[in-house]
C-alpha positions, 0 to 999 in steps of 0.5 A: 747538331751533336748528340749526347749518345756514346759512339764506339767502334768495338762493335763494328768489324775491325776492317770497317772501323776506320771508315765508319769513324769517317762517316759518323764525323762527317754526318755528325760534326762536319765534312772532313778527311781522316788519315791514320797510321793505325787506320787498319786496326782503328778503335775509337770511342766518344761520349758527347755529354751536355752541360747546359749549353756546352758540349764536352767531348772525351775521346778515346782513339789512336793518333790520326790526322783531321782535315776540314773539307770545303763542303 
């Protein structure tokens, strides 16, 4: 289930940010594969505020590709 807490990569060492986001998304949303031409300097931020039963997902991240894995 999605959490309402914020997610940010700016406190993670730059070289680990892309892998950190990948792990976070797999744990919180669903298993998936990510790729990005910006992986080396990747930075991202999410907020997941709830409004009754709906979850909003404002996102700040460079271009990336996401593919849902069978798992």
